[in-house]
C-alpha positions as CSV (number, residue, x, y, z in Angstrom):
1,M,0.0,0.0,0.0
2,K,1.6,3.3,-1.1
3,R,1.5,6.7,0.5
4,K,-1.5,6.0,2.8
5,I,-0.3,8.2,5.7
6,L,-0.3,11.3,3.6
7,L,-3.7,10.5,2.0
8,L,-5.4,9.8,5.3
9,S,-3.8,12.9,6.8
10,L,-5.2,15.2,4.1
11,L,-8.6,13.7,4.5
12,A,-8.7,14.0,8.2
13,V,-7.4,17.5,8.3
14,G,-9.9,18.5,5.7
15,C,-12.7,17.5,8.0
16,I,-11.2,19.6,10.9
17,F,-10.2,22.8,9.2
18,T,-13.3,23.6,7.3
19,G,-15.9,26.4,7.3
20,C,-19.0,27.0,5.3
21,D,-18.7,30.7,4.3
22,M,-16.7,33.8,4.7
23,D,-18.3,34.8,7.9
24,E,-18.4,31.4,9.7
25,E,-15.9,30.3,12.2
26,P,-13.9,27.1,11.1
27,Q,-15.0,24.0,13.0
28,A,-13.0,23.1,16.1
29,A,-11.3,26.6,15.9
30,A,-10.0,26.3,19.5
31,S,-8.2,23.1,18.9
32,V,-6.9,24.4,15.6
33,S,-5.5,27.5,17.2
34,M,-3.5,25.4,19.6
35,S,-1.6,24.0,16.7
36,F,0.0,27.4,15.7
37,G,2.6,27.0,18.5
38,S,4.6,24.3,16.8
39,E,6.0,23.5,13.4
40,G,4.3,20.1,13.5
41,G,1.0,21.9,14.1
42,L,1.5,24.2,11.2
43,K,2.4,21.4,8.9
44,T,-0.8,19.5,9.8
45,L,-2.9,22.6,9.3
46,A,-1.2,23.3,5.9
47,Y,-2.4,19.9,4.7
48,S,-5.9,21.2,4.6
49,F,-5.1,23.6,1.7
50,Y,-4.5,20.6,-0.6
51,N,-8.2,19.8,-0.4
52,V,-8.9,22.4,-3.1
53,L,-6.9,20.4,-5.7
54,P,-8.9,18.1,-7.9
55,D,-9.2,14.7,-6.3
56,Y,-8.6,11.2,-7.8
57,S,-12.0,11.1,-9.4
58,E,-11.7,14.5,-11.1
59,A,-8.0,15.1,-11.9
60,F,-8.2,13.2,-15.2
61,K,-11.5,14.6,-16.3
62,R,-10.5,18.3,-16.5
63,N,-10.8,18.6,-20.3
64,T,-14.3,17.2,-20.8
65,T,-15.4,20.5,-22.2
66,A,-13.1,20.8,-25.1
67,D,-13.4,21.4,-28.8
68,F,-11.5,18.2,-29.6
69,G,-13.5,15.9,-27.3
70,P,-16.7,14.4,-28.6
71,K,-18.9,12.8,-25.9
72,N,-22.3,11.4,-25.6
73,S,-23.9,14.2,-23.6
74,I,-23.4,17.9,-23.1
75,G,-24.4,20.2,-20.2
76,G,-26.1,23.5,-19.7
77,M,-23.0,25.6,-20.3
78,E,-22.2,23.7,-23.5
79,V,-25.6,24.4,-25.1
80,G,-25.6,28.0,-24.0
81,A,-28.4,27.4,-21.4
82,Y,-26.5,28.6,-18.4
83,T,-28.3,31.2,-16.3
84,V,-27.7,33.3,-13.2
85,D,-29.6,30.6,-11.2
86,S,-27.4,27.7,-12.5
87,S,-25.1,26.0,-10.0
88,T,-21.6,27.5,-10.0
89,S,-18.4,27.4,-8.0
90,W,-19.1,30.6,-6.0
91,S,-17.7,29.2,-2.8
92,W,-15.2,31.0,-0.5
93,T,-14.6,28.5,2.2
94,A,-11.1,27.6,1.0
95,L,-10.2,31.3,1.1
96,R,-11.5,31.8,4.6
97,N,-9.4,28.8,5.8
98,I,-6.3,30.3,4.2
99,N,-6.8,33.8,5.7
100,F,-7.6,32.3,9.1
101,F,-4.2,30.5,8.9
102,L,-2.3,33.6,7.9
103,E,-3.9,35.7,10.6
104,N,-3.2,33.2,13.3
105,N,0.3,32.1,12.3
106,V,2.0,34.6,14.6
107,D,3.2,32.6,17.5
108,E,6.8,33.6,18.2
109,K,7.6,30.2,19.7
110,V,8.0,29.1,16.1
111,S,10.8,30.8,14.2
112,E,10.0,33.4,11.6
113,S,11.5,31.4,8.8
114,V,9.4,28.4,9.7
115,R,6.2,30.5,9.9
116,N,7.0,32.2,6.6
117,N,7.5,28.8,5.0
118,Y,4.0,27.8,5.9
119,N,2.6,31.2,5.1
120,G,4.2,30.8,1.7
121,I,2.3,27.6,1.2
122,A,-0.9,29.3,2.3
123,R,-0.3,32.2,0.0
124,L,0.4,29.8,-2.9
125,F,-3.0,28.2,-2.4
126,R,-4.6,31.7,-2.0
127,A,-3.1,32.6,-5.4
128,R,-4.5,29.4,-6.9
129,F,-7.9,30.2,-5.4
130,Y,-8.0,33.6,-6.9
131,F,-6.7,32.5,-10.2
132,D,-9.6,30.0,-10.5
133,K,-12.0,32.8,-9.6
134,L,-10.4,35.1,-12.2
135,V,-10.7,32.5,-14.9
136,Q,-14.3,31.7,-14.0
137,Y,-15.8,35.1,-13.0
138,G,-13.3,37.7,-14.0
139,P,-12.9,40.5,-11.3
140,V,-14.1,39.5,-7.8
141,P,-13.6,41.2,-4.4
142,W,-10.1,40.7,-3.1
143,I,-10.3,39.5,0.5
144,D,-7.3,39.0,2.7
145,K,-8.9,38.9,6.2
146,V,-11.3,36.8,8.2
147,F,-14.8,38.1,8.7
148,N,-15.8,37.5,12.3
149,D,-18.6,40.1,12.3
150,P,-21.6,39.4,10.0
151,E,-22.1,43.2,9.9
152,D,-18.5,43.9,8.7
153,P,-19.0,46.5,5.9
154,D,-16.3,44.8,3.8
155,L,-18.7,42.0,3.2
156,M,-20.5,44.3,0.9
157,N,-17.5,45.3,-1.2
158,P,-17.8,45.4,-5.0
159,Q,-15.5,43.6,-7.3
160,D,-11.9,44.8,-7.5
161,S,-10.3,45.3,-10.9
162,R,-8.4,42.6,-12.8
163,D,-5.3,44.7,-12.0
164,V,-5.9,44.4,-8.3
165,I,-6.5,40.7,-8.4
166,I,-3.5,39.9,-10.6
167,K,-1.2,42.2,-8.6
168,H,-2.1,40.4,-5.3
169,I,-1.8,36.9,-7.0
170,I,1.7,37.8,-8.1
171,E,2.6,39.2,-4.7
172,D,1.4,35.9,-3.1
173,L,3.4,33.8,-5.5
174,D,6.5,35.9,-5.1
175,F,6.3,35.5,-1.4
176,A,5.7,31.8,-1.7
177,Y,8.7,31.4,-4.0
178,N,11.0,33.4,-1.7
179,N,9.9,31.7,1.6
180,I,8.9,28.1,0.9
181,T,12.0,26.2,2.1
182,T,11.5,23.0,0.2
183,T,13.7,23.2,-2.9
184,G,13.8,19.6,-4.0
185,V,11.2,17.3,-5.4
186,T,8.7,15.9,-2.8
187,T,7.7,12.3,-2.4
188,N,5.7,11.4,-5.5
189,S,5.4,15.2,-6.1
190,S,2.3,15.1,-3.8
191,L,3.4,18.3,-2.0
192,V,4.3,21.8,-3.3
193,N,7.8,23.3,-3.2
194,K,9.2,26.7,-4.1
195,W,9.2,25.8,-7.8
196,T,5.5,25.1,-7.8
197,A,5.1,28.9,-7.1
198,A,7.3,30.0,-9.9
199,A,5.7,27.5,-12.4
200,F,2.2,28.7,-11.3
201,K,3.2,32.3,-11.7
202,S,4.2,31.6,-15.3
203,R,0.7,30.0,-15.8
204,V,-1.1,32.9,-14.2
205,C,0.7,35.6,-16.1
206,L,0.5,33.8,-19.4
207,F,-3.3,33.6,-19.0
208,E,-3.8,37.2,-18.1
209,A,-1.4,38.4,-20.8
210,A,-3.3,36.5,-23.5
211,W,-6.7,37.5,-22.0
212,R,-5.7,41.2,-22.3
213,K,-4.3,40.8,-25.8
214,Y,-7.0,38.7,-27.4
215,H,-10.0,40.3,-25.6
216,A,-8.8,43.8,-26.0
217,N,-11.5,44.7,-28.5
218,D,-14.4,42.8,-27.0
219,A,-17.8,44.4,-27.5
220,L,-18.6,43.4,-24.0
221,D,-15.5,45.0,-22.6
222,F,-14.3,41.9,-20.9
223,A,-10.6,42.9,-20.8
224,K,-10.3,46.7,-20.6
225,T,-12.3,47.5,-17.5
226,G,-9.9,48.6,-14.7
227,C,-6.8,47.4,-16.5
228,T,-4.2,50.1,-16.5
229,E,-1.3,48.8,-14.4
230,Y,-0.2,45.8,-16.5
231,S,0.1,45.6,-20.3
232,A,-0.2,42.3,-22.1
233,N,3.5,42.5,-22.9
234,Q,4.5,43.2,-19.3
235,L,2.6,40.1,-18.3
236,Y,4.2,38.0,-21.0
237,E,7.5,39.2,-19.7
238,L,6.6,38.1,-16.2
239,A,5.4,34.7,-17.5
240,A,8.7,34.2,-19.4
241,S,10.8,35.2,-16.5
242,A,9.0,32.9,-14.0
243,A,9.3,30.0,-16.4
244,K,13.0,30.7,-17.1
245,E,13.7,30.6,-13.4
246,V,12.4,27.0,-13.2
247,M,14.2,26.1,-16.3
248,D,17.5,27.5,-15.2
249,N,17.5,26.7,-11.5
250,G,14.9,24.1,-10.7
251,P,15.4,20.3,-10.3
252,Y,13.1,19.3,-13.1
253,S,13.7,18.1,-16.7
254,L,11.8,16.2,-19.4
255,N,11.4,12.5,-18.8
256,E,13.1,10.8,-21.8
257,A,13.5,7.2,-20.4
258,G,11.8,4.5,-22.5
259,V,11.7,3.7,-26.2
260,Y,8.3,4.0,-27.8
261,A,6.5,0.8,-28.6
262,N,2.8,-0.4,-28.7
263,G,1.3,2.8,-27.3
264,R,3.8,3.2,-24.5
265,G,6.9,5.4,-24.2
266,A,8.6,8.2,-22.2
267,Y,5.6,10.6,-22.7
268,R,2.9,8.2,-21.6
269,E,4.9,6.8,-18.7
270,L,4.2,10.1,-17.0
271,F,0.5,9.2,-16.8
272,I,0.5,5.4,-16.3
273,S,3.2,5.1,-13.7
274,D,2.3,3.7,-10.3
275,N,4.8,6.1,-8.7
276,T,5.0,9.6,-10.0
277,V,7.8,10.3,-12.4
278,T,9.2,13.1,-10.3
279,K,11.9,14.0,-12.8
280,E,9.2,15.9,-14.8
281,V,6.0,15.9,-12.8
282,M,5.9,18.8,-10.4
283,L,2.6,18.1,-8.6
284,A,0.5,15.0,-8.8
285,I,-2.7,13.5,-7.4
286,V,-2.1,10.2,-5.6
287,T,-4.3,7.3,-6.4
288,D,-4.5,4.0,-4.5
289,K,-5.9,0.7,-5.6
290,V,-6.5,-0.7,-2.1
291,L,-8.4,2.4,-1.0
292,Q,-10.3,2.4,-4.3
293,M,-9.1,5.9,-5.1
294,G,-8.4,5.6,-8.8
295,E,-11.0,5.2,-11.6
296,Q,-9.3,6.3,-14.8
297,N,-9.8,3.0,-16.6
298,W,-13.4,2.7,-15.4
299,W,-14.3,6.1,-16.7
300,Y,-12.5,5.9,-20.1
301,N,-13.0,2.1,-20.8
302,S,-16.5,1.5,-19.5
303,S,-19.6,1.5,-21.7
304,T,-21.8,2.6,-18.8
305,Y,-19.7,5.0,-16.5
306,G,-17.9,7.6,-18.6
307,P,-19.4,9.8,-21.4
308,H,-17.4,7.9,-24.2
309,F,-15.1,10.8,-24.3
310,C,-12.8,10.6,-27.3
311,M,-10.7,12.6,-29.8
312,S,-12.1,14.3,-32.9
313,R,-10.6,13.8,-36.4
314,K,-9.9,17.5,-36.8
315,F,-7.7,17.5,-33.8
316,S,-5.9,14.2,-34.7
317,Q,-4.7,15.9,-37.8
318,T,-2.7,18.5,-35.9
319,Y,-0.1,15.9,-35.0
320,L,2.8,16.0,-37.3
321,N,4.4,13.2,-39.2
322,I,7.5,11.7,-37.7
323,D,9.7,13.6,-40.1
324,G,8.2,16.9,-38.9
325,T,6.0,17.5,-42.0
326,P,2.3,18.3,-41.8
327,Y,0.0,15.4,-41.9
328,S,-2.5,14.9,-44.7
329,E,-5.5,12.7,-44.5
330,F,-5.2,11.9,-48.2
331,N,-2.9,9.5,-50.2
332,E,-1.2,10.8,-53.3
333,D,-4.1,9.5,-55.4
334,G,-6.6,11.5,-53.4
335,S,-8.0,8.5,-51.5
336,Y,-8.5,8.7,-47.7
337,K,-5.9,7.0,-45.5
338,T,-6.9,4.1,-43.5
339,F,-6.7,4.1,-39.7
340,V,-3.5,2.1,-39.9
341,Q,-2.0,4.7,-42.3
342,E,-3.2,7.5,-40.1
343,T,-1.3,6.3,-37.0
344,T,1.8,5.1,-38.7
345,D,5.0,7.3,-38.7
346,R,3.3,10.1,-36.7
347,D,4.3,12.1,-33.7
348,T,4.3,9.3,-31.1
349,R,2.2,11.3,-28.7
350,L,-0.7,10.5,-30.9
351,N,-0.2,6.8,-30.4
352,Q,0.4,7.4,-26.7
353,T,-2.9,9.4,-26.4
354,I,-5.3,7.2,-28.3
355,R,-5.5,3.5,-29.3
356,A,-3.5,3.5,-32.5
357,Y,-3.0,0.6,-34.9
358,D,-0.1,-0.7,-32.8
359,Y,-1.7,-0.5,-29.4
360,T,-1.6,-3.6,-27.2
361,Q,-3.5,-4.3,-24.0
362,K,-3.1,-7.1,-21.4
363,N,-6.0,-9.5,-21.6
364,A,-7.5,-11.8,-18.9
365,T,-4.7,-14.3,-19.4
366,G,-2.0,-11.7,-18.8
367,T,-0.9,-11.5,-22.4
368,Y,-0.5,-8.3,-24.3
369,V,-2.5,-8.5,-27.5
370,P,-3.3,-6.0,-30.3
371,T,-6.4,-4.1,-29.2
372,S,-8.4,-1.8,-31.4
373,A,-10.7,1.0,-30.3
374,N,-14.0,-0.3,-28.8
375,F,-16.6,1.0,-31.2
376,T,-19.6,-0.7,-29.4
377,G,-19.5,1.4,-26.3
378,H,-16.3,3.2,-25.6
379,T,-15.6,5.6,-28.5
380,L,-17.8,7.8,-30.7
381,T,-15.0,8.5,-33.3
382,G,-12.6,5.6,-33.2
383,Y,-9.9,7.7,-31.6
384,Q,-10.2,6.2,-28.1
385,F,-8.2,7.9,-25.4
386,T,-5.5,5.9,-23.5
387,K,-3.4,8.6,-22.0
388,F,-4.5,8.0,-18.3
389,V,-5.5,4.4,-18.5
390,M,-3.6,1.3,-17.6
391,D,-3.1,-1.2,-20.4
392,D,-4.8,-4.0,-18.6
393,T,-8.4,-5.1,-18.9
394,S,-8.5,-6.0,-15.2
395,Y,-8.6,-2.3,-14.3
396,N,-11.7,-1.5,-16.4
397,D,-14.7,-2.1,-14.2
398,A,-14.0,-0.6,-10.8
399,R,-12.0,2.0,-8.9
400,T,-8.8,0.0,-9.1
401,N,-6.3,2.3,-10.8
402,D,-3.0,2.9,-9.0
403,N,-1.3,5.3,-11.5
404,D,-0.8,8.8,-10.1
405,I,-2.3,11.8,-12.0
406,P,0.0,14.7,-12.9
407,I,-1.6,18.2,-12.5
408,M,1.6,20.2,-13.1
409,R,4.5,19.2,-15.3
410,Y,7.8,20.7,-16.4
411,A,6.6,20.4,-20.0
412,E,4.0,23.1,-19.2
413,V,6.8,25.4,-18.0
414,L,8.6,25.0,-21.3
415,L,5.4,25.7,-23.2
416,N,4.6,28.8,-21.0
417,Y,8.1,30.1,-21.8
418,A,7.8,29.4,-25.5
419,E,4.4,31.0,-25.8
420,A,5.4,34.1,-23.9
421,K,8.6,34.6,-26.0
422,A,6.7,33.9,-29.2
423,E,4.0,36.5,-28.4
424,L,6.6,39.0,-27.5
425,G,8.4,38.4,-30.7
426,T,11.7,37.8,-28.9
427,M,12.0,34.0,-29.3
428,T,15.3,32.8,-30.6
429,D,16.3,29.5,-32.3
430,D,17.9,28.5,-29.0
431,D,14.7,29.2,-27.1
432,W,12.8,27.1,-29.6
433,A,15.3,24.2,-29.4
434,K,15.1,24.1,-25.6
435,T,11.3,24.1,-25.6
436,I,9.3,23.1,-28.7
437,G,12.3,21.2,-30.2
438,A,12.9,19.3,-27.0
439,L,9.3,18.2,-26.7
440,R,9.1,17.1,-30.3
441,K,12.4,15.2,-30.0
442,R,11.0,13.2,-27.1
443,A,7.9,12.5,-29.3
444,G,10.2,10.9,-31.9
445,I,10.0,13.7,-34.5
446,I,13.3,14.0,-36.3
447,D,13.1,17.0,-38.6
448,G,10.6,19.7,-39.8
449,T,9.9,22.2,-42.5
450,P,10.0,26.0,-42.8
451,A,6.3,26.1,-41.9
452,T,6.5,23.8,-38.9
453,G,10.0,24.5,-37.7
454,T,12.7,21.9,-37.1
455,L,14.1,20.6,-33.8
456,S,16.5,23.6,-33.7
457,T,15.0,26.3,-35.8
458,M,11.8,28.3,-35.7
459,P,9.2,28.3,-38.5
460,T,9.3,31.1,-41.0
461,S,5.9,30.8,-42.6
462,P,2.5,29.7,-41.4
463,E,1.5,26.1,-41.9
464,P,-1.9,26.1,-43.5
465,Y,-3.7,23.5,-41.4
466,I,-2.8,25.0,-38.0
467,A,-3.4,28.5,-39.4
468,S,-6.9,27.4,-40.3
469,Y,-7.5,26.6,-36.6
470,Y,-6.5,30.1,-35.5
471,P,-7.3,32.4,-38.4
472,G,-6.7,35.5,-36.3
473,V,-3.0,34.6,-35.7
474,S,-0.4,35.5,-38.3
475,S,2.8,34.6,-36.5
476,P,4.1,31.1,-37.6
477,T,5.9,30.7,-34.3
478,V,2.8,31.4,-32.2
479,L,0.8,29.0,-34.4
480,E,3.3,26.2,-33.9
481,V,3.5,26.9,-30.1
482,R,-0.3,26.5,-30.0
483,R,-0.1,23.3,-31.9
484,E,2.4,22.0,-29.5
485,R,0.6,23.1,-26.4
486,A,-2.6,21.4,-27.4
487,I,-0.9,18.2,-28.2
488,E,1.5,18.0,-25.3
489,L,-1.1,19.0,-22.7
490,C,-4.1,17.1,-24.2
491,L,-6.6,16.0,-21.5
492,E,-4.6,17.8,-18.7
493,G,-7.1,20.5,-18.0
494,F,-5.8,23.4,-20.1
495,R,-7.7,23.4,-23.3
496,L,-10.9,25.3,-22.3
497,T,-8.9,27.8,-20.3
498,D,-6.6,28.3,-23.4
499,L,-9.6,28.7,-25.7
500,K,-11.0,31.3,-23.3
501,R,-7.8,33.4,-23.1
502,W,-7.2,33.1,-26.8
503,N,-10.8,34.2,-27.5
504,C,-11.4,30.9,-29.4
505,C,-14.3,29.2,-27.7
506,N,-16.0,29.1,-31.1
507,L,-13.9,26.1,-31.7
508,F,-16.0,24.1,-29.2
509,V,-18.9,24.6,-31.6
510,E,-17.1,24.4,-34.9
511,D,-15.2,21.1,-34.6
512,P,-17.4,18.7,-36.6
513,W,-16.8,15.8,-34.2
514,E,-15.9,13.5,-37.1
515,G,-14.1,10.2,-36.7
516,V,-12.1,7.6,-38.5
517,F,-12.4,6.7,-42.2
518,I,-14.6,3.7,-42.9
519,P,-14.0,2.0,-46.3
520,D,-17.4,0.3,-46.4
521,L,-20.7,-0.3,-44.6
522,N,-22.5,-3.5,-43.8
523,T,-19.3,-5.5,-43.8
524,P,-16.9,-6.6,-41.0
525,L,-13.8,-4.4,-40.8
526,D,-10.3,-4.9,-39.4
527,M,-9.6,-1.3,-38.2
528,N,-6.1,-1.8,-36.7
529,G,-4.7,-4.3,-39.2
530,D,-4.2,-7.2,-36.8
531,G,-6.3,-9.7,-38.7
532,T,-9.3,-9.6,-36.3
533,K,-12.6,-8.0,-37.3
534,D,-13.2,-5.0,-35.0
535,A,-16.4,-3.4,-36.1
536,Y,-19.4,-3.8,-38.4
537,F,-20.9,-0.5,-39.3
538,Y,-24.4,-0.9,-40.6
539,N,-27.2,1.5,-41.7
540,A,-30.0,-1.0,-42.1
541,D,-32.6,-1.3,-39.4
542,N,-31.0,-4.6,-38.3
543,I,-27.5,-5.9,-38.7
544,P,-27.3,-7.8,-42.0
545,D,-25.0,-10.5,-40.7
546,E,-26.0,-11.8,-37.2
547,Q,-22.6,-13.4,-36.6
548,Y,-21.1,-10.0,-36.2
549,K,-23.8,-8.7,-33.8
550,S,-21.2,-8.3,-31.0
551,I,-19.2,-5.8,-33.0
552,G,-22.2,-4.2,-34.7
553,V,-22.4,-0.4,-34.7
554,Y,-25.6,1.2,-36.0
555,V,-24.9,4.4,-38.0
556,G,-28.2,4.9,-39.7
557,T,-30.7,7.7,-39.1
558,N,-34.0,5.8,-38.8
559,K,-33.7,5.4,-35.0
560,N,-33.0,9.0,-34.1
561,N,-29.4,7.9,-33.9
562,V,-26.7,10.6,-33.6
563,L,-23.8,8.4,-34.5
564,N,-23.9,8.5,-38.2
565,V,-21.6,8.5,-41.2
566,K,-20.7,11.1,-43.8
567,A,-20.1,9.9,-47.4
568,V,-16.7,10.9,-48.8
569,N,-14.6,9.7,-51.7
570,G,-14.1,6.0,-51.4
571,G,-16.1,5.5,-48.2
572,Y,-17.4,7.3,-45.1
573,L,-16.3,9.3,-42.1
574,L,-17.8,8.4,-38.8
575,Q,-19.6,11.4,-37.4
576,Y,-21.2,12.2,-34.1
577,N,-24.0,14.6,-34.8
578,I,-25.0,15.7,-31.4
579,A,-27.2,18.8,-31.5
580,G,-27.1,22.1,-29.5
581,R,-23.5,22.9,-29.0
582,A,-23.2,26.7,-28.4
583,W,-20.9,29.2,-26.9
584,P,-22.5,32.7,-26.5
585,T,-19.9,35.4,-25.9
586,R,-21.2,36.0,-22.4
587,Q,-20.0,32.5,-21.4
588,Y,-16.3,33.5,-21.4
589,L,-17.2,34.5,-17.8
590,Y,-19.6,32.7,-15.5
591,P,-22.4,34.8,-14.2
592,I,-22.4,36.0,-10.6
593,P,-25.1,33.9,-9.0
594,G,-28.4,35.9,-8.7
595,T,-28.7,35.1,-5.0
596,V,-25.3,36.5,-4.3
597,I,-26.2,39.8,-5.9
598,L,-29.4,40.0,-3.9
599,K,-27.2,39.7,-0.8
600,N,-24.7,42.2,-2.0
601,P,-26.1,44.6,-4.6
602,N,-22.7,46.3,-4.9
603,L,-21.5,43.4,-7.0
604,K,-21.9,44.1,-10.7
605,Q,-23.2,41.3,-12.9
606,N,-20.9,40.1,-15.7
607,P,-21.7,41.4,-19.2
608,G,-24.5,39.6,-21.0
609,W,-26.1,37.9,-18.1
């Protein structure tokens, strides 16, 4: 049994050090206050802050609203039906706990450096709290005290400006970086260190820089209100500087151990390892098979639990060929490539993110066998995700996963640096080689083109396919960085936030959610080329050949079916025609709940709600 003491400590402290709202005293406050007189007490109380991180059941689901992710159901936000009365994340309990800690951590029996270490941890989590609020709601009131009086006039404060929020977040992260005393990697990267603060600062500043740049001309004035202290370029500079600090002085580097084969390699090892790959993973969520605290396989590989979340064809084509050239879905004669051709000689991250032609999985006898996508209940497009799942069927039907889940990686730091430098127009070939080039090299890419860049040189002209993704971007370097960010961080919780800051949430609506090429209907097909029939796509009311009923996939339209096919030259494309996807402009920010504004009329509702 691994790391149980830490897990149970976090759960127990979470029960003790919790309040319900900004003006409610934390439970067992007297016993908690006694703990401020020793380092051990501070350490125990600091564990409570980790409860705001996504848990084992959520950490691998953070991209379920993404342009590239077809699924079998969509929610209120995704159909534009969100209202001021919809359930949101307008909760301040975590902030009150942090401020309570900071106000009470003044006992001089504990040395100043020790107190500042734990204050640094607290302020790191306060910065995270406010960053989440900034992404979701935009400006909110900045609160750095505990409300003990329900009549405190500050409870009725209006929102502060984005400048005030971002300034305080940066101050908190700088304090954390300068005062957290842990400088090395922590056990299984389950606890923060000073580098967490620097990496997070690069994330925060990159978000705010892009928001201010790409929302500068919004009709609803999302970006301009109250923003005079920081320019977009100043924030890009701060993002680059924070990332460079980690790159130059931190203990992390890219994991490059492991030769790619059968869907596994150095990249995917980061997500399927029982013990966190701490060389690269800076913060991880611990799972545990014995405690039933891991359900990645169950969610992705079950026909009943998960939403059949999978990759779209449009996104799959952003992965380059292994020689660094852009991928084309057509052969030289104009025919569509088969799935085997699609996933041969490509950026190996594609084959480490989905079940490609060469993917193998351990069966019930313990033997690794070629395993195609499961078209009868697991995937809507044929591009079935594997990134977080164990390659063993025994994990598929319960909470039995034991592979830890990264939520911050050194690769993100490289991408933050690359994007900031590209947006500033100051990226050099050396910057490119140390970031984008290094990531592509790990993925098996050996060269490139003037449009995609090589491993050591930046691109000099826009590559048409990725330029069509982001038509408002002219810089070939920015385009390629965006390609790389989407691929490298796929499913890790960044995509929707990236689309928001780039002003690109229209992509959620515009991706056609198409799937693999199907050469024929009403016939058994071997999709991965292993000699076994994997799927029988039929459009008749009943499957024409009963012997293939177990692999039958109905794609007709007579049964109000949304899994259909689209006729193309030489065959069909699988297509998931779910209706209703929408992203009204107002949804770039959540609405302030109507009940909250009734309590505090000084709060201004976000535009459009």
